N, C-alpha and C positions, 0 to 999 in steps of 0.2 A: 789594475783595470784599468784603459783609458778614460779620456774625457768624454765629459754627459754631451760631446760635444758630436763624438765621431760615429759616422753613418753604421757600425754596427755594437752600438752601444744598444741595448734598452729594458726597461725598468716593467714590470710587469706586478698589477695588482689586482688578485679577487678577493672576491667573501663570497659565502653561502650560511646559510643558515640550516641548522642540521635537526634532525627528528633523535641522534642519536646520542649519549653525553658523551660529555667530555671525556674522559678516561677512555672509553672505548674508541673514539675516536684519536685522540695520542697515542694508543696502543699501536694501531693502525698504519697509523702515520710514523712511527718509531720503529716495525716492520718493515722494512724497504724489501728484504725477498715477497712480499704478502704485496705489496704495486702490480705488480700482471696481472693478480687474476680480480685485482678492479677497477684499475686503470687502465685502459685498453692500449693507450700511445707506447704506456714502459712495456718496454718488447721483451728486458732482459736485464737482471739483477743477477751480477756474481758479488756474496762478499767475498771481500778480496782478508780483512781484519776485524774486529771489533768494533773496529769504528766508521772503514772504508768497505763499500760496495765500487767494484761498474755497470755500470749501464746505461743501457741502448733503446733511444727515444725516438720515435719518428709518428708522426699526426701526422694528415695528408698527405703532405707535400711528398715525394717519395726519394725522400734523402736523410738518412737517420743520422744523427745525434749520439756520440760517444762521451762521457763523463766519467769519472772518477768524483764519486759521492764522497767526501770525509765531515763527519761529524764535530758541531763548532758550539753547540749545543743542544743539552737537551735536557731542561727543567720542567721537569714536569708539575710541580708545584703552583709556578711562573702560567705551564703552558704553551713553553714556546718549542722550538724546535730548529734549529740551524743546521743548512751544511755547506758546505762549500765549495763549492763546481771548478774543475777542472775539465782538460781536456777542449771539446770543440765549443765551450763555451766558460768560460772564467767571471767567477763572481760566486755567488753566491743565492739561495731559495731560502726563505725560513716560514713555518708553520705557526703563527698567536692562534688558541682554541679555547675561548671562553663559553663556562658553563652558564644555560640563561634558561633556568627550569628544568628538565629533563632532557629537553636539547645541548645546543654550542655554536656558537659564532664562529665558524673558522677563517682567518684571512689568510693571505697569503702574500708573498712577495717576493721578487724573480729584481737583482740588478744584475744583469750578467753584461761580457763582448764575446759576441759571436768574433767565436775564433777560426770554425770549420770553411776550409781555404776557398770554394765556391762559394758559397753564401755569404762570406765576407766581403770576395769581390763583388759581388750586386746588388748590395744592401746602399748603395752610393745613389739607384734608379731609387726613388719613391716611390712607386709601384711596387719593389721588388720586400721595400717596407710594409707595404700595407698588407701583400702579401703573407709574410715571414707573422705579423702580430695577427691578420684573421684565421695561418693558420694556428698558433699558439692559443686565439680565443675555442677555438672548437678542442682543441687540445681538453682545455681546464671545463669548458662544459661536458668532463663527463666526473672530474671531482664531484660532484657533490650526487650524481647521480653513481656515481662509480660505491664510493661512502654510503651510502643507504643501503646498496644492496647486500655489502662484503660484510661477511659471517667473521668472527674472531682475528684474530693475528695472523 
């Protein structure tokens, strides 16, 4: 990854309070194949092997991102899932799930450098960075709703 000062460097953090149990949310998050059923911006998931999957993501902007996700951490007892991202993004995404009564709190962190050639060129423009952040926010708003609707892993 490049320096945090690079225009292509992004850090995203989001938190949701969900009525689903910690175990149910962890099951859904660990099953990458289920993502397109509850997260509409995840367009395709192809399992490459037991710890890697190819994923295509597209939100509002008509530019799909193609990624390979490689499992780095799957700590069910600690409520942590983390994947390495390569392809159009380089970095990691991490889910932390903490049980709260019959529900849970879900914290998400993504730290990435943009590698998509077209998007990388435009990130030097402040309006483009703001547009990319807004695009990501739209996508992440779907997470809480999708996890609330999802059934089984």
